[in-house]
N, C-alpha and C positions, 0 to 999 in steps of 0.2 A: 445148675443154678447160676444166677448172675454173680452172686457174691461168694467169696471164699469163707467157709466156716471157720470161726475163731478157734485157736488152739489154747491149751491151758497156759501157755506162756504169754499169751497176748494180754497187754495191760487192760484192754477193755473187758476181757473176760474176768480178770481178777476184780476189777471195779464192780462189774455186774454182780458177781457172787457176794462181794462184800456188802453191797446194798441189799441183796436178797436176804442175807443173814440179819440185817437190821430191819427187814420188813418194809423198807422204803418203797420197794417196787410192787408191793402187794396189790394195790389198786390197778396196776397197769397190766396185770397178767392176761386179762381178757380183752385188751385193747386190739381192735381190728385194724386192718389197713384202711387208710382214709378213703372216704366215698367220692372224693373229688380230686382232680389233678393237684398234686402237692409237691412243692419244692422245699428243700431244706438246705440252709447255707451255714457253713461253719468255717473256722479259721482263726488265726490270731488277730488279724485286723481286716477291716473292710467289710465285715459281715452286714452291718446295718445299712450302709450305703448300697451295697449290692442288692440286699433284700428290698430296699425302697425302690431302686431302679427297676427290678423285676416286677414288683407290684404295679408300678406305673406302666410298664410295657403291657402287662396283662389287662390293665384298664383300657389301654388304647386298642387292645384286641377285642374289646367288648365284654370282658369278664367282670364279674362282681367279685373282687379279690379280697380275701382276708389276710392281713399282715400282722404277725406277732414279732416284735423286735425290741431292742433295748429301750427305745423311746416310748413304747406302749403298744396298744392294739388298735388297729385301724380296719374298719369295714368300709369297702368302697371308697377309700380315701379319707374317711371321717374318723377321727380319734374317738374311741369309745372307752378307753381305759388308759390312764397315765402310769408311768413307772416302768421299770425293767420287766419285760414280758418275754424275754428270749429263753424260755424254759417250759416246763410241763404245763403250768397254769395258763400261760399265754396260748400255747398250742391247743389246749382243750377248750379254751374260750372261743378260739377261732373255729374249731371243728363243730362246736355247739351251735353256731349261727347258721341257720338253714337258708339264709338269703344268699350266701356266697356260693360260687361255683369253681373257685380255685383258692389255694392256700399257699402262702409264702411264710416260712418259719425260720427266723434267725435262730441258730442253735449254738448256745454259748457253752464254754468249758464248764462253768459253775453249774449250769442246769443239768448237764450230762452227769456230773458227779453226784448231785443231790437227788436226781430222779431217774437217771439212766436214760436210755433212748426211749422217748415217749410215744413213738409209733413204730410198729414192726416194719412197715414199708412206706416208702414215698416213691414218687415217680422219677424225680430228678434230684440230684444232690451235688453240692459243690464244696470242695475243700480248697480255700483260697490260698492259704500259706500256713506254715508252721514256724513261729518265731519264738524268741527267748522271753518275750514280755511277761508271761505268766508261769514260766518254768520255776520250780522251787516252791510252788503253792499246792496244798492239799495232796501231798505225796507224789506229785508228778515232777520228778527231779531232772529229767533229761529231755532233749528235743525228740528223741526216738519214742519215749513214753508218751509225750504230748501228741505226737503223730498217731500213735496207736489209739490213744483216747479219742481223738477227733475222727478217726477213721470209722468209728461206729456209724457215723452219719452217711458216708458214701457207701458203706456196706448195705445200707437199707434201701438204696435206689434200685428200682426195677427196670427203668427205661434208659437212663443215661447218667453217667458220672462225669463231673467237670473237675479238672485238676489243673493246677498251675504248672506249666512247663519250666518256669523260671525258678521254682522252689525245689531244692534237692529232695526233700522228703516226700513232697507230693509226686514228684516225677518217679521216685523209687517205687511208688505204689502201683504204677501203671500196669505192671505185669500181672497184677492180681485181678484185673478186670478185663472183660471182653473188649478188644480194641474197637469193634464196630459200635459198641455202646459207650464209648469214651470220647469226650471232647477236651482238648487241651487249649489253654490260652497263654499267650506270652507276648512280650513287647518286641522282641527281636525276630523279624521274619527271616533272617539269614541263618538261623540255627541249623546246624548240620543234621539234627535228628528229625526235623519236620517231615522231610520227604519219606523217611522210613515209617513214621507214624501214619502218614496218609496211605502208604502202600498197604499197611496192615489193616486199614479200614477205619482209622480214627478221623475225627474232624479237628480242625485247628482254627481258633479265633485269634487273629493277630493283626498287624498292620501290613499294608502293601509295601512294595519295595521303595516307594517314595516317602513313606511314613505319613501320608496325608489321609489315607482311608483305613477305616476299620473293615476287615474282610473276614469272611468265613470260607475256609478251604476244606473241601471234602473229596473223597474218591470220585463222587459223581460229578461235581462241579469244581473246576479248578479254583476260581476265585469269585465269590459272591460279595460284591461291595455292599456294605451295610450303611455306613454314614461317614462323612468327612469328620476328621478329628476336630477341626475348627467349628463344626456345626453341633458338637456335643458340649453344651455349656458347662457341664460339671468338670470337664477336663481343662477348661480355660485355655483352649488352643494347645493342649498337651502339657502345659506348665504343671498342672496337678496330676502327676504321673500315676499316683495311686488310684485316682478316679478313672484314669484310662484303663487300668487293669480291672477295676470294678465294673466298668462298662463292658469290657470283654466277657467277664464272667457272667454278667446279667444277660448279655446277648446269647451266650452259649446255653444258659439255663432256659431262656425263652425258646430258643431253637429246639431244645430237647422236649419242650412242651408243645411243639408243633405250631409255634407262632410264625407267621410269615415274615420274611426278611424286611419287607417294607414297613411292617408294623413295628418291628424291633427298632428300626431307624426312627420312626415317628416317636416312639416312647423315649429313646435316648436323647433325641434332639429337643424334647420338651421338658427334660428333667434338669433342674437347676440346683446350684448350691445355695439355696435360699433358706431362710429361717422356717418357711412354711414347708418346703419339700424335704429338707435334709438338715434339721437344726443341729448346730454345734459341730458341723463337719465342713471345714473350710468355707465358712460364711464370711463374706466381705461386708462389713458394716461401715457405711460412710456417712451416716447421719449423726455421728458423735462429733465431739470437738476435734477428733483425729480419726484416722482410718483404723479399724480393728479387723483382725482376722481371727475368727473363733474356730478352733479345731480340736476335737476331742481326742488328742493324741495321748493315750494313757501309758504307752510302753516306749522304750528307747527306739525300737525299729520303726514304729509308726511316727514317733516324733521326728526322727531323722528324715523320713520321706516328706513330712509336712513342712518342716523347716526348709528343706530343699526347694519346695514349691514357693514358699513365702519369700525367700531371698531372690527369686526370679521376678517378683512383682516390682514394678517401678516405684521408687520412693525418692521424693525430692528432699526429705528431711532426714531425721534419725529413725532408727529402728529400736523398739523396746520389746521386752519379753516378760510376760506374766506367766510364771511357770509353777506347776504343782505336780503332785504324784499321788499314787494310791498307797495307803498305809500297809496293806497286807502283802506288798511286794518285797522281795529280798532287799537287804541293805545295798547290795551292789547296783540296784536300779537307780538310786540317786546319783551315783557316780557316772553311770552310763548316760543318764539324761543330761547331766552337766557337761559331759564331754561333747554332746551333740550341739549345745548352744554356746559354749564358752568362746569368747572372742568374736562373736558375731553380732552383738547388740550394744547399744550405747548404755542402756540401763537394764537391770534385771530386778523384777519384783517377785520374790518367792512367797507363796501363800498356800493356804490349805482350806478344805471345806470339812464340815462336820461329818457328812455322809461318807467321805472317802478316807477318813482317819483310820478306820477299821483296825482298832487295837493300838494305834500309836498315841502317845501322849500329846496333849494340845501344844502346838508349836514345834513339835519334833520334825514333821515333814519339811516345813519351811526352813528350819535351821539346818537340817541335813543337806538340803539342796544348796543352801547358801555356802556351807562349808565345802561342799564338793566343787562349787564354782571357784572359790578362793584357791583351792588346791590345784585348779587348772589354770591359774594365772590371772583370774579376773580380779581387778582392784576392788577391795572390800567397800570402798567409798561408792562404787557403782552398783551396789546390791542393797536392796531394801527387803527386809524380812518381816512379814506380818502374818497374822493368824486367820484372817477372814478375807473373802473376796471383796467385801465392801471396803475394808481398809486398803487393799491393793488398788482398787479403782480410785480412791481418794488421792493416793500418792501419784497415780498415773495422771490424773486430771491436773495435778499441780505441776507436772513436768512436761507433758507432751503438747505440741502445737498442731495447727491444722495441716502442716506439711509432713508430720511424723506418721509412722505406721507401727501398729502394735500387734504382736502375735500373742494370743492367750489360749492356753489349753485348759480344759476342765472348768471353764467359766460358763455358767448357765446363761442362755440368752435372756432370761427374765431379769438378770442382774444388770443389764445394759441401761436400764432406766436411770441408774445412778450417774451415768456419764452422758446422758442425752443432752443435746443442745447444739448450738452453732459451732462451726470450726473456729478455733482461735489462731490468730497470727503470731501471738507471743505467749509464752508460758505464764501461768499465774504466779509462779515463783521463779526466781533466777536459778 
């Protein structure tokens, strides 16, 4: 068999049995393997963007693809359902649509916990990373337990598994899969273990020696050039490094689904960080009175990567930060997020949203972020603490000018209407 059978000590087995006792998985017992080529994508961050990239590549290959992700359900690129669909309900809605001939399923931690693995088999699967962002929630208290939980997804793949070579826990899983059915992706093409992986029969998606090209290396073909990094809009010429990794993962998944290299390149070169193609994920909005970058960075690791990209963007004025967090995260999350942004912005606006309070008292998230920033040396006079995105945007509009740039996490694109208008040369308030 392609996958290793779980042992009684595996976290995923314990989770599965717990759910079976609760009868949560009752309706899933007879679920068969999907009738169409199916990809499943999991990890701590990057799932939605990678899923969207892959769906776009499949469309370029002539497929009518169904996509279930955090943003909703899409059939042939058209949204048919809004809201988080990265779980059982989303997958079943996609499988029920007879018009599609390929499926892309973002597979989130919460969905796996509530419903288990909702299809026995898929054709290709990717584990992008295992990070600390959601450790300490729902009984998953260590990175190793999180890795075991997410590994349910790659264990379901029959044709090819895609793993990050840069992530320690992803890399440690490699020995559990057949090398010739495994593709790795990584940023650094000079890694000492790449040659050994290829010798064993694995494929590698990485950069060439110049760093200019995305390439696929296999035992059969030394280097297949896919696309220039500068020609992949989502990477912004490599500045948005997490999207470069997402593009590698999407390319590896598409290759595992037998998509031609030329078509993979076509799909990646046509995929943009726009509100239409990838809402809330490093979208640069320049039709406001100032430039905004929206990025759904919910965890400290993803925030660190996003802020790194944001700070590389040219800015003639000041930089502002609108920051929030998710209520059901451990208290340490607020401190970790504050440590990422402290000292890097002229002003900080801490806010929260009703949906993401998740058990916290009103105002608690914004207050804790503010306190964590002060503890890291930020002048309290440079921090504004509010309870709603609308209030945050009002303060921002009174402070920022046309030359300023704003990073906002967890801000809905729909809320941008509150700051729409021409760029201002001077602030409304001193």
